[in-house]
C-alpha positions as CSV (number, residue, x, y, z in Angstrom):
1,M,149.8,151.2,110.0
2,L,153.2,150.9,111.5
3,E,154.7,149.5,108.4
4,A,153.1,152.2,106.2
5,I,154.5,155.0,108.3
6,A,158.0,153.4,108.9
7,R,158.4,152.6,105.1
8,R,156.6,155.7,103.9
9,R,154.1,153.6,101.9
10,C,150.5,154.6,101.2
11,L,147.8,152.9,103.1
12,E,144.5,151.7,101.5
13,A,141.4,151.5,103.6
14,T,137.8,152.3,103.9
15,Y,136.9,155.4,105.9
16,N,133.3,156.6,106.3
17,R,132.2,154.1,103.7
18,M,134.6,155.5,101.1
19,A,137.8,153.8,99.7
20,V,140.8,156.0,100.5
21,R,144.5,155.9,99.8
22,L,146.4,157.7,102.5
23,A,150.0,158.9,103.0
24,P,150.3,158.4,106.8
25,H,152.7,160.8,108.4
26,I,152.3,160.3,112.2
27,L,150.6,158.0,114.7
28,Y,149.7,159.4,118.1
29,T,147.2,159.2,120.9
30,R,144.6,161.7,122.0
31,H,142.3,161.0,125.0
32,D,143.6,157.4,125.1
33,E,142.6,156.7,121.5
34,L,144.8,156.2,118.4
35,F,144.9,158.8,115.6
36,V,146.9,159.1,112.4
37,D,147.5,162.4,110.5
38,A,147.8,161.6,106.8
39,V,147.4,163.2,103.4
40,T,144.5,161.8,101.3
41,V,146.1,160.7,98.0
42,A,142.8,159.4,96.6
43,R,139.1,159.2,97.7
44,D,137.0,156.7,95.8
45,G,139.7,156.6,93.1
46,K,139.8,160.4,92.6
47,R,142.6,162.7,93.6
48,P,141.5,165.6,96.0
49,R,141.7,169.1,94.6
50,E,144.6,170.0,96.9
51,P,146.7,167.9,99.2
52,K,146.3,168.5,102.9
53,L,147.1,166.8,106.1
54,G,144.0,165.4,107.8
55,T,143.3,163.6,111.1
56,F,141.9,160.1,111.0
57,K,140.7,158.0,114.0
58,L,142.4,154.6,113.7
59,D,139.2,152.8,114.7
60,G,137.5,154.3,111.7
61,L,139.9,152.8,109.1
62,R,138.5,149.5,107.9
63,D,140.5,146.8,106.3
64,P,143.8,148.8,106.1
65,A,146.4,147.4,103.8
66,V,149.9,148.8,102.9
67,A,150.0,149.8,99.2
68,G,153.2,149.7,97.1
69,Q,153.1,153.4,96.4
70,Q,155.7,155.5,98.3
71,F,155.0,159.0,99.3
72,R,156.8,162.2,100.2
73,L,156.1,164.1,103.4
74,E,153.8,167.1,103.1
75,P,156.0,170.2,103.2
76,G,153.9,171.8,105.9
77,F,154.1,168.8,108.2
78,D,155.8,169.5,111.5
79,P,156.4,166.5,113.8
80,G,157.5,169.0,116.5
81,D,154.1,170.6,116.6
82,A,152.7,171.0,120.1
83,K,149.7,168.7,119.4
84,Y,152.1,165.8,119.1
85,A,154.2,166.5,122.2
86,G,154.4,163.5,124.4
87,V,151.8,161.5,122.5
88,T,153.7,160.5,119.3
89,L,154.0,156.7,118.8
90,L,155.6,156.7,115.3
91,V,156.5,159.4,112.8
92,A,157.6,159.0,109.2
93,E,161.2,160.2,108.8
94,M,162.1,163.2,106.6
95,D,164.3,162.6,103.5
């Protein structure tokens, strides 16, 4: 996960028994558990109708692997958002 965020590379994993390709933007804690906010690039090989930032519990991501595909940060992503204050572990850097 850390490499994917730091290098802005997509992450492939299984989440809720579905193959997903994610563009992880930020890793943070909530209630002493790890979460990542990421854009779903593909779910079971299909692109979503519209890109949006979603929250994924790190424990729920099975067999994560860094993919070669780079990603751009979602325009609406704000690492300064109050929900990340004091709990951010790693954030993808802006261009």
